[in-house]
DOFINU-587309 format. One record per atom (N, C-alpha, C): residue in one letter; x, y, z. Coordinates in steps of 0.05 Angstrom, whole numbers, plus 5000, padded with zeros to 4 digits. Each point is the difference from the previous one (the first is absolute). Last residue first. Layout:
<atoms>
aXYZ/...
</atoms>
This chain:
<atoms>
k700262549490/k502749974989/k499949984970/d493450515078/d500349794980/d502949984990/g495650625067/g502149815006/g500249774981/l494250835007/l498849745004/l502149795007/v503050894985/v497750025017/v498849735007/d507750114942/d500550155024/d497750015020/r499449514914/r502549935014/r500350135027/r492550194944/r500049715007/r502449925016/f499750884966/f497949965021/f500049715009/k505450224926/k501250115025/k498049965023/d497149754915/d502149825009/d501250095026/r493750564959/r498749765009/r502149805011/n503150774959/n499050065027/n498449765011/a503449954913/a502250015018/a499150055029/a493650024930/a501049735004/a502349995021/r496350864973/r498149835015/r501149725007/a504250984985/a500649744989/a498349795015/i498851104980/i500149805021/i500249724987/k504050854948/k497449885007/k500449805023/g507050534953/g498750125022/g497449885008/s506749734932/s498550234990/s498350135023/s505449225014/s501850214990/s498550244990/t494949435073/t501449934975/t501850234993/k497449785104/k499150134975/k501649904976/i497149705110/i501949994978/i498750124975/l498250195110/l499049914975/l502150004978/w502050345086/w499549725002/w499249894973/k501750955022/k502149834987/k499749705004/a494650635068/a501250084975/a502249804992/g492849575063/g501150274999/g501350054973/v491349325022/v502950025001/v500950304998/l491149225017/l500850284997/l503150025004/h492349204973/h502650055012/h500950294994/v491449244996/v500550294996/v502550065016/y494249064964/y502450135011/y500050294994/r492549494974/r500949855024/r502350145013/a491850414939/a502949975002/a500649855025/t490849944935/t501250125024/t503049965000/v491050074924/v502149845012/v501150155025/d493650314931/d498849785015/d502149815010/t500251124985/t500449754986/t498549795015/h500050905031/h500150044971/h500549754984/a499450065098/a497850164991/a499950024969/a507149545048/a497449865003/a497750154988/i508650415000/i499949764983/i497449865001/r501450715059/r499850104973/r499949774980/g501449815092/g497250104995/g499750094971/r508649735031/r498149774998/r497250094993/i506350685015/i500749844976/i498149774997/a499250525078/a499050154976/a500649844974/r503449675081/r497149975000/r498850144975/i509250105016/i499449734992/i497049954998/i502850825035/i500749984971/i499349734989/p499050175093/p497950134984/p500649984970/t506749635058/t497449855001/t497850144985/t509150365014/t499449854976/t497349865001/q503750555073/q499950164975/q499049844976/k501249575084/k498050215004/k499750174975/g506749315003/g497349914996/g497950215003/d510450054968/d498350105022/d497149934996/g507549864938/g500049805021/g498350085024/a501650564922/a498749764990/a499849785021/d500351095011/d501649775006/d498649754992/i499351064965/i498549785011/i502049765003/g502850834962/g498950075026/g498449785013/d500750034894/d502150105019/d498650085026/r494549284946/r501150274995/r502150075021/v498248974969/v498650225015/v501450264995/e499149094936/e501850175014/e498550235014/a497048944972/a499650284996/a502050175017/v496348954962/v502350135013/v499850304992/i493149074999/i500550294995/i502550085015/a494749034961/a501850135019/a500450294991/i492949094985/i500950264992/i501750125022/d498548924973/d499250225018/d501150264990/e497749034945/e501850215009/e498650185020/t498348914988/t499550244984/t501950225011/g498649115040/g500449954971/g499450244983/l500149845100/l497550054986/l500249954970/e507649865055/e497949875015/e497350034985/a508050454970/a500049714994/a497649855013/n501551024966/n499149875025/n499749704995/m505850874950/m498649744999/m499349905028/v500751024966/v501749825015/v498549735002/g499651004937/g498949755011/g502149835013/f499251134990/f500849754986/f498849765013/a501451194999/a498349775007/a500949764983/t504051045036/t500049784982/t498249785010/v502851145010/v498449775010/v500249784979/r502850995000/r501949805012/r498449785014/g496050784959/g501649884979/g502049805010/a496650705070/a498749954975/a501949894980/h500649905106/h501450154980/h498749934973/l494649945095/l501749864981/l501350194981/g493950295068/g502249875014/g501849844981/d489950174974/d501550185018/d502249845014/i496049734903/i499649955029/i501850175017/e499249924900/e499050245015/e499649955029/n503049314937/n501850234998/n499250245017/l495649104984/l501350065025/l501750255000/l495249614923/l498050065022/l501450115025/y505249694927/y498950264995/y498050085021/e503849145003/e502050205007/e498950284996/i494849264973/i500150035029/i501950225008/d499649794910/d497450115008/d499950045030/q507549584960/q500150294997/q497350135007/p501249035000/p501150155023/p500050304998/y493049274959/y502350154990/y501150185022/i494049034998/i500450275012/i502550134988/n492549134985/n502450134989/n500250295010/k495349045041/k499650274992/k502650134991/g499249115038/g499050014973/g499450284989/g503649865088/g497649844999/g498750014972/v507250624999/v499049945027/v497449854997/i509150364942/i497649834997/i499249915028/i506250824949/i499549855025/i497449854997/l507850454928/l497249935006/l499949845026/d508050314951/d499250135025/d497249925009/k504249734916/k501549885022/k499350115027/k495850354921/k499449725003/k501449885024/r497151044994/r502249824992/r499449715006/g492250784979/g502149945019/g502349844987/t492150434956/t498949925026/t502249945021/i498050604902/i502049855015/i498849945028/y496050224895/y499850075028/y501849815016/l498150374890/l501349835019/l499650115029/q493950074903/q501850145018/q501049805022/g493449804929/g502650064988/g502050145018/d491249715029/d499650204978/d502750084988/a502349475078/a497150074997/a499850234980/l507549225050/l499350194978/l497050055000/y507549715083/y497949924982/y499650214978/g508149595078/g498150214991/g497949894983/m510449845055/m497349894996/m498250244992/d511349774992/d497950175010/d497349874993/g508549654972/g499649955028/g497950185013/t503549924904/t500650235018/t499949935029/m502649504905/m498249955022/m500650205022/y501650034890/y501350045026/y497849975021/w501249584894/w498550145020/w501650045025/g502949494923/g499750284992/g498450175019/d501749075018/d498950014973/d499450294991/r503150025093/r498949744990/r498650054973/l506250455087/l499650044971/l499249734988/v501950055093/v497950214995/v499650054970/e506349345037/e497649985017/e497850194991/a508850004960/a498349784991/a497449975016/s506650635027/s498750094974/s498149784990/l505449835076/l497750175006/l498650094975/d507649484988/d498149855015/d497550165006/p507850384958/p498249864982/p497849835014/r506750815025/r498149835015/r498149864980/a506750714981/a501549785012/a498249825017/y494850824973/y502849994995/y501349775017/y489949994964/y501450095023/y503049954997/g493950184913/g500149815021/g501250125024/t497050464921/t501349774988/t500149775020/m492150745007/m502849965006/m501149764984/l491650534960/l500749835023/l503049985003/c494150474933/c501950155018/c500649845025/d493749774929/d502650044986/d501950175017/s492049305039/s500450264987/s502750014985/r492649445074/r501649954976/r500350274985/v496549585105/v500550214981/v501849914977/r492849665089/r502449954985/r500150204977/i494849825103/i500450174976/i502549914986/e493049415065/e502750124998/e500150164973/g490349915044/g502249814994/g502650144999/v488350135014/v502750075009/v501949784994/r490750314947/r501149795017/r502950065007/r494550554941/r499450045029/r500849765017/e499749764899/e499950285010/e499050005029/a504549094971/a497850174990/a500150285012/q509049404987/q497750025017/q497950184987/a508449344960/a498950275002/a497449995016/t508649325006/t497150014993/t498950285005/t509249765022/t499550024971/t497150034993/g504249865090/g501650204987/g499650034970/d495649455073/d502049874984/d501850194984/e492750295057/e502149895016/e502249874983/g494350704946/g499349855024/g502549885013/v499350954940/v500149714998/v499549875027/i499450984936/i499549895027/i499849704998/q505150794935/q498149785002/q499949915030/v503950804923/v499649945028/v497949785001/d507450514925/d497649835005/d499949935030/c504650794930/c500249875026/c497449845004/n502150654928/n501849764998/n500549865026/r495950945016/r500449884974/r502049775001/i495250185091/i501350184981/i500449844974/p492049755071/p502849954992/p501050204980/r492550325069/r500249804978/r502949964993/g496150345101/g499950074972/g500349764981/n499250045098/n502750074992/n500250044969/c491650105080/c501149874976/c502950104995/v495349915097/v500450204980/v501349874976/f493449595081/f502649984986/f500150224979/a493849705096/a500550174976/a502849954989/q492049435061/q502750094999/q500550144974/v491349605070/v501150124976/v502950085003/d491249715055/d501949794991/d501350094974/d493650575041/d501949945021/d502249804990/g494750754935/g499649765016/g502149955021/a499350694928/a499050085027/a499649765018/p502949934907/p502050145016/p499150075028/d496749154943/d499150275005/d502150145017/a503349214936/a498450045024/a499250295002/p504749154930/p499350285005/p498150025024/h507449224991/h497150044993/h499350295006/a508849394989/a499550285005/a497250074991/i505049055035/i498450124978/i499450295009/r504249245051/r501850144982/r498650104975/q496349555082/q499949884973/q501950124980/n499350265095/n499349725000/n500149874973/i501950955014/i501649845020/i499649704996/l494950614948/l502950034993/l501749825018/t490950085018/t500449844976/t502950014991/s497450535073/s499849725007/s500549824976/r499750964989/r502449905014/r499949705005/r495750574919/r499049875024/r502449875014/v501350894938/v499449714998/v499249895027/h502050964936/h499149905026/h499149724997/d506850714944/d498349774999/d499349905028/v503350934944/v500249875026/v497949785000/t505550594919/t497749855009/t500649885028/l504050924946/l500549745011/l497349875009/p500050724919/p500549995029/p500349715009/v503150244901/v497449995014/v500649985030/d507350104941/d497850104982/d497350015013/i507549755054/i501050214983/i497850114982/g499849255069/g499350275008/g501050224982/g505049015007/g497250095002/g499850295007/q507149134963/q499750285007/q497050075000/t507749085001/t497450134994/t500150295008/v508049535002/v498449794988/v497350114991/a510350485025/a497149984999/a499049754986/f509950025015/f498450165019/f497149934996/t507249414972/t501350274998/t498750195019/n497749115006/n498950104975/n501150274993/e502849595079/e500349794981/e498750064973/a499350585078/a502650014987/a500349804978/m490350385024/m502049835012/m502650024985/a488750425012/a502750004988/a501849815016/y489750524983/y501049755011/y502749954986/c494050945020/c501749844982/c500849755015/t492650945001/t501349775012/t501749854980/a494951065024/a500649784982/a501449785014/l494851055009/l500749765014/l500349774980/a497050894978/a502949954996/a500849745015/r491350405005/r500349854975/r502949944994/p497350565074/p499749725005/p500349824975/n504850965016/n497649904987/n499849705005/f505050895053/f500249724991/f497349914988/g502150895041/g500149964971/g500249714990/h498950345092/h502550114990/h500549924971/p492449705052/p500050305003/p502550134990/s499649045001/s498250124979/s499850315003/f504849385062/f501450174980/f498350104977/r497049445078/r502050195011/r500950204978/a494049294978/a498750185018/a501950225010/t503449304945/t498350194985/t498750205019/f505249315038/f501750194986/f498350214985/a495549305044/a501250175020/a501850214986/r495949344947/r498150195010/r501150195020/h505449304966/h499450194979/h498150225010/s501849295057/s502450174997/s499550214979/e493549345013/e500050185022/e502350204999/d499249274938/d498350234994/d500050215022/y508349324979/y497650035017/y498450254993/v508249254961/v498750264997/v497450015016/p510049435007/p497149984997/p498750285001/e509850064968/e498749895024/e497149954994/s505750334931/s502049875017/s498849885025/c495450864949/c501449774990/c501749885022/n493150864962/n500449845024/n501149734991/i499951034956/i499749724994/i500849835025/l496350974959/l501449935024/l499649705003/a498550764917/a500049725009/a501849975024/r498250854963/r498049864984/r499949705007/v503351025044/v500349715001/v497849874984/s500950965019/s501549904976/s500049704998/s496250515074/s498349994977/s501449904975/l502650185097/l500349744988/l498349974974/d504650755074/d498149994977/d500549744985/v503050575099/v499949754985/v497850024979/r502950635073/r500950054972/r499849764982/h497249995093/h499050264990/h500850054971/l501549255067/l498649964975/l499350264986/d504049825090/d502049954979/d498749984972/a495050115082/a501650244996/a502049974977/p494649255031/p498550204984/p501650254994/r505449085017/r498450205015/r498550194982/i503148944985/i500750274991/i498150215014/r499449035013/r502450115012/r500750294991/s492449404971/s499950035029/s502450155012/a498749814905/a497450105009/a500050065030/m507549584959/m499850294993/m497450125010/f501249075013/f502250155014/f499850304995/n494249394955/n499250045028/n502150185014/y502149764913/y497650154999/y499050075028/a507549434987/a500750284997/a497550184999/f499949025002/f500350135026/f500550304998/n499449434920/n497450075013/n500450155027/p507550124925/p498949765013/p497550095016/l503150554911/l500249985029/l499149735010/w502650724908/w499449735009/w500549985030/c497850814920/c501349935025/c499149715008/l499150894920/l500049715006/l501549955025/t498950894965/t497549884991/t499849705008/a505151015033/a500349724994/a497349884993/r503950945018/r497549934986/r500149714991/h506550495056/h500749924973/h497649914983/d499250335092/d502150174988/d500649934971/t493849475052/t499050284997/t502050164984/i502449135025/i497949994980/i499050284994/a506249925069/a501349944974/a497949994977/y496950095088/y501350254992/y501449964973/l496149255041/l497950194991/l501250264990/l505849375038/l498949904975/l497950194989/i503650175085/i501950084979/i499149894973/k495749845087/k498950224984/k501950064976/p501949345071/p498649914976/p498950234983/d507849805072/d498650254993/d498349954974/r505149305041/r500150195022/r498350254995/v500749344933/v498849875024/v500050195023/w504350284920/w497149994998/w498749885025/h509450024993/h499050275003/h497050005000/f504149204979/f500350065029/f499150285007/p500149694909/p497849885015/p500250055030/s503750704924/s500849775016/s497749875015/m498950514904/m500750075027/m500649755016/l498350414889/l500649805020/l500650125027/v495450174895/v500650145025/v500349805022/l500250044884/l499849845025/l500850175024/k496750074887/k501250135023/k499449845025/i500649544903/i498050125018/i501550125024/g502949434921/g500450294999/g498050155016/q501449014988/q497950144985/q500350304999/v506249435048/v499849894973/v498050174983/i500950205092/i502550054987/i499949924970/p492449825057/p500350284992/p502750064986/l498649095028/l498050094981/l500350304993/i505649615068/i500749924973/i498050104979/f498050265091/f502850054993/f500649934971/a491649865050/a500950265009/a503050044996/a495249194974/a498050214995/a501150285006/i505949235015/i498950014972/i498250254996/l504349865086/l502049974979/l498850034972/g494450025079/g501750244998/g501949984976/m494449265016/m498350244995/m501750254997/d504349165023/d499250034971/d498250244995/h507650005076/h497449874998/h499050064972/y507950405034/y500549715000/y497549834999/l500450985005/l500649904973/l500849705000/p493050635065/p502749894999/p500549864973/l492950835011/l500349715002/l502949914999/w495150884993/w501949965022/w500749705002/s495850714917/s500349755014/s501950035023/a494250464906/a501250065026/a500149755017/i499050334888/i499849795021/i501350105025/v495150444906/v502250035019/v499549795022/d496650214888/d499749895027/d502550065017/e498550204904/e500050225020/e499549895029/r500049434921/r502650135002/r500150215022/k493549165011/k500250234982/k502650145004/l494348995022/l502250185005/l500250214978/r493349275031/r499750224981/r502150215004/i499249125042/i499550245017/i499750254983/a501549154957/a497949955020/a499450255017/d507150014937/d497550004986/d497749975021/s508749925031/s499650274991/s497350044987/y502849135021/y499050155023/y499550294994/a503749434933/a497249925006/a498950165024/s509150164975/s498250064978/s497149955007/i506749745061/i499750294999/i498150094978/q502149085006/q498450095023/q499650304999/n505749634937/n497249914994/n498250095023/l509150155012/l498850194981/l497249914991/v504849435059/v499650265013/v498650204981/a502649154966/a497749985019/a499450275012/r507649954944/r497549964985/r497650005018/h508750025037/h499350264989/h497349984985/s501249285076/s501450084975/s499150284992/l500349495100/l498350144980/l501750094976/m499949335096/m501550084976/m498150124980/v500049885111/v498349984977/v501550114976/g503049575099/g500650204980/g498449964975/k498549735108/k499949914973/k500550234981/q501050115097/q500049724996/q500249914971/l501850835082/l499749954972/l500249704994/g497150225098/g501650174982/g499449924972/t495849535068/t502750035011/t501750164981/s490849824981/s499950045029/s502850045012/g498250294897/g499549765016/g500350065029/s498550464891/s500750035028/s499449755016/s503150104896/s497549955016/s500850015029/h505650504922/h499949795020/h497349995013/q504950304899/q498350095023/q500149775020/l507350244918/l498549835018/l498350165018/f503650204894/f500550045029/f498549795015/a501349954904/a500550285004/a500850055030/t501049124931/t498950095025/t500850295005/d498949644899/d501950005022/d498650085026/d496150014911/d499449775017/d502149965022/a500350714933/a497550025015/a499549775019/n510250264977/n497649974983/n497549985018/i511150435001/i497949845012/i497649984981/n509450475002/n499249784982/n498049815012/p505450825034/p499249765015/p499149774982/a507850754980/a497249974996/a499049755013/p508650495042/p499249834977/p497050004997/l505850835042/l498449765008/l499449844974/d504650875007/d501749775002/d498549745006/a496050884994/a501049934973/a501749755001/a496650425080/a497949844986/a501049904973/p506850185083/p498650154979/p498149824984/a501949725100/a501650014976/a498450174980/p499550025113/p498849954974/p502050024977/q500249775106/q501750134981/q499049954972/l496049985110/l500049894973/l501850174982/a497350095096/a502849974992/a500349884972/d491650175048/d501550255002/d502949984991/r493949245005/r499050194980/r501750264999/n504049055028/n498650225014/n499250214979/l501848894988/l500750284992/l498350205017/i504048944995/i497950155014/i500850294996/a502949064941/a500450265013/a497650095015/r501149124957/r502550134992/r500550265015/l494449025016/l499950295004/l502750124993/t497549045001/t499650144975/t500250305002/p501249385076/p501949954979/p499650164974/v498650225107/v498149944978/v501649974974/g504050285085/g500149724992/g498049924979/h497850835061/h502749894996/h499949714993/l492850635023/l500149874974/l502849894994/r497850475082/r497949794997/r500349854974/a505850755019/a500449785019/a498149774996/r499050774947/r502649874994/r500549775019/l492450525015/l499649834977/l502749864993/e500250645068/e498749765009/e499549814977/s503850844981/s501849845016/s498749745009/e494650634948/e502349884986/e501749825017/l491850555020/l499949714999/l502549884989/a498750965012/a498949885024/a500049695000/d502950544922/d501850015023/d498949845024/y496249694906/y500750265010/y501449985027/t498849344904/t498750075024/t500950285010/i500349144919/i500350295003/i498450095025/v504549024960/v498150145017/v500750295000/v502349114929/v500750265013/v497650095017/r499949134959/r502850084994/r500850255016/v492749145018/v500250284995/v503050084997/a494549115007/a502750064989/a500450294993/e492449525045/e499750134973/e502650074988/a499449605087/a498449834983/a499950114971/e504550505068/e501449754994/e498449844980/i496050775032/i502450084984/i501649754992/l492849885060/l499050074973/l502450074981/r501849835091/r499049764987/r499150054972/r502650745053/r502349834992/r499049754986/a493450575034/a501550134978/a502349834991/s495149735076/s498649954975/s501350134976/d503850165085/d500149714994/d498649944974/f499750875034/f502649944989/f500349714993/y491950275041/y500450154975/y502649924987/s497849675086/s498649864979/s500450144973/e503650415076/e501349744996/e498749854976/r496150825029/r502750044988/r501349744992/d489450225003/d501949895018/d502849994986/l492450744977/l501049744992/l502049905021/k495950875003/k497849805002/k500949724994/e505550804991/e499649935029/e497949805004/t505349974908/t498550215014/t499749915029/l506049764902/l499549955028/l498550235012/f498849774896/f502250095017/f499149975029/p497349444904/p499150185022/p502450085017/f501949784898/f499549865025/f498750205020/i501049924888/i499950185023/i499249845024/s505349754905/s497849925018/s500150175024/p504349904889/p499850125027/p497749885016/v506849704917/v497349955010/v499750115028/a506550274906/a499949845025/a497049985010/g503350524924/g499149734994/g500149825024/l501950964994/l502349834997/l499349724991/l493450665021/l501650114977/l502449834995/l494649805076/l498749934975/l501650094976/a503050255084/a500549714996/a498749914974/g498450895026/g502849964993/g500749714995/w491550255033/w500250034971/w502949984991/f498549925092/f498449804986/f500350024970/a504150655055/a501449745001/a498549794985/f496150865011/f502250004980/f501549735000/l492950115063/l499050044973/l502249974979/v502250005091/v498949744993/v498850024971/d503650795039/d502049804993/d498849744992/e494650755032/e500950024972/e501949774993/g493649765079/g501050264992/g501149984972/h497649335088/h498350114980/h500950294992/t507349285037/t497650135009/t498450124977/l506149124987/l500250295002/l497450115011/i504949124961/i499050025027/i500450305008/l500249344908/l499950285009/l498850015028/a505149234931/a498150055022/a500350295009/v502249414906/v500950235017/v497850055021/l503649184923/l497950105018/l501250215019/d502849714894/d500749985029/d497850125017/g500050004902/g498949775013/g500649975029/r506650584940/r497349934992/r499149745015/r507650475051/r499649974972/r497149924995/i507650445079/i497349904994/i499649994970/g507950335053/g500049734988/g497349894993/a502750885037/a500149805020/a499949724989/s499350764944/s502650025012/s500349785022/h491650114960/h501949894981/h502849995012/l493450435049/l499649715001/l501949864981/a500050945000/a501049905025/a499849705002/g496150434926/g502950014999/g501349895025/a490650094998/a500849794981/a503149994998/y496350705049/y499849755015/y500849764982/a499550834959/a502250015020/a500049745016/n492950154940/n502549924986/n502450005019/a491850335033/a499849704996/a502549904986/r499150935009/r500649875026/r499949704998/t497650484923/t502850055007/t500849875026/v491049984973/v501649824984/v503050045006/f494050595042/f499449735009/f501849804986/q500150914973/q501449955025/q499749725011/r495250244922/r502950004994/r501649955026/t490750115007/t500649754988/t503049984994/s497550635081/s499249984972/s500749724989/i497650345102/i502149874984/i499049974972/t497750615096/t499149904974/t502349904984/r497750155110/r501950034979/r499049874975/e496350455103/e500049804980/e502150064978/g498050215115/g499550104973/g499849774979/d501849875095/d500850284997/d499650114972/r498049095025/r498950165022/r500550304996/h499749454910/h501449965026/h498750175021/r498349584892/r499150175022/r501449925026/m501949914889/m500549885026/m499150195022/v497849814891/v500150215021/v500349865026/v502049734890/v499349925028/v500350255017/c500250134906/c499849715001/c499049915027/a499850944935/a500149895028/a499549704998/a504450484914/a497449985014/a500449885028/d506750124929/d499950205021/d497450005015/p502049404924/p502349995018/p499850185024/e493749564926/e499550215019/e502350005021/a500149424921/a497550154995/a499750245018/h507449375007/h500250164975/h497550174995/l500249435076/l502350195002/l500150174975/r493849295002/r499250235017/r502150215002/a502149204955/a498150164984/a499050245016/d505649395044/d501550154980/d498150174983/l496249415061/l501350225015/l501650174980/l496049244965/l498050205007/l501250235016/d505549264977/d499150144975/d498050225007/l502949435069/l502050204993/l499350154975/l494649285031/l499750235017/l502050224992/t497949364921/t500749965028/t499550255016/p495049584905/p502150175011/p500849915028/a495949474909/a499650055029/a502350185010/t495750004900/t502349895014/t499850085029/a490849934948/a502450175002/a502249855013/d490649734985/d501949934978/d502650165001/p492750115066/p500549714997/p502149934979/q499850885063/q498949934974/q500749714994/a499250685094/a501249784985/a498549954974/f500950945050/f498049795000/f501149784981/f503551005050/f500649744988/f497749815003/l500251134992/l499849775018/l500649744984/m503751034984/m498349804989/m499949755017/
</atoms>
């Protein structure tokens, strides 16, 4: 039986719903873990038993109700059980990103220590490859009681564990908003907020008992944590999980998981649509059948109609129905979803006049076949008990329909605040509203996202969204797709901003070899000039690992701007 919040009912906790699932279907498939050499099905009873073992181990380590537990674990069974084990004890789990080859090692450990100190973490659970270095790096953190290796945990019998005695308004767990130097802000979410989100979002996506969710998403990001982990566990929906690193190396595994388990729901960032459309070989599609998918939900990045069309063109012959294309506007601060589109009706693509959008911040409808046009894919309508408003520069004045402004959100699933950061909480939580920092507009009740307020580049009074330029450059020969960033650099002489581009070249190209890079730079400048009415003053090509990424793997625009100004322009 699916959970939908009742206004007059006693508010449950996540543990109440897990217990209800255990009693209702102890032997049903809870999670299917897909590996390179096969898969393993974990029943609800097995899931709870393993989670209880982690709860016992944490209790033996001195962890009590309300203590913060950092999980620095690879994507696999242990992070699932450790997360719920902490919950069963009444502790507060938080899944940290784990170190990968794409992250700078020194920055990773530095940011991890700063966050662990700031949040007074009591216990870190990790694995062999990181244990010794974490012990050295975290030495002297005053609140840290233990660093536990998952392979050396000594579980206590579940019967010996005290009842956690938690209530709906207690903090259930922390999500972290990704930042340019690692983890920065711990988003506190109560049991009540999380279950309000799950109830409203289940309704928005028309969740059914027979649905199956397939996912490779990392669990330290809100899309993976909520939509592809907590929601299916709480609602009793079969979940098929695979490693994000396995998927990046072999993207067809998601399609095989959908085919084998007749998955109906899947969430993806926009880049994944292009990635699968271009990287999966025709020979690998012979057994793919995507006809079971009723919603493929684009979330977490700006949504591009071209990406949807590329995916549809490639996979419609293999059963994919274009009506399954869906979108979601989401953020950790609202637990997850704010809006949902494409479930009951097809997605709307809004074509607007680019010049009016840039110069007047008005999304004036335009002929799709015209030259002065830009397309935005709708992100749908607000989910139940969630209000969305577009406001002006003062942060309070509501804007008329189709006028671009900052998006603010009010709901019953908002965060309590940022953990141990009342200063940051006060900046964004105003009179019950959360100021998202995103820019967008409303049209016919649907939300359209135009960009980030802090990333907006203003060139001679024209408002330029950097992600639009970045998207233009992804297909340029010689560049590594997805590793391009655009930002503004103030020109004091002209009193306006110049556009700067930093782009990573593909393997085999020397970023310092003018003969190799001159054609690439020329192509970048030409593409920008041909598709916008601005030009780039700076185009800087770099090699691998120059670009700074956030903990969730996105290009950190602000940090790269600072690095460019410091290392390239010589600013202090």
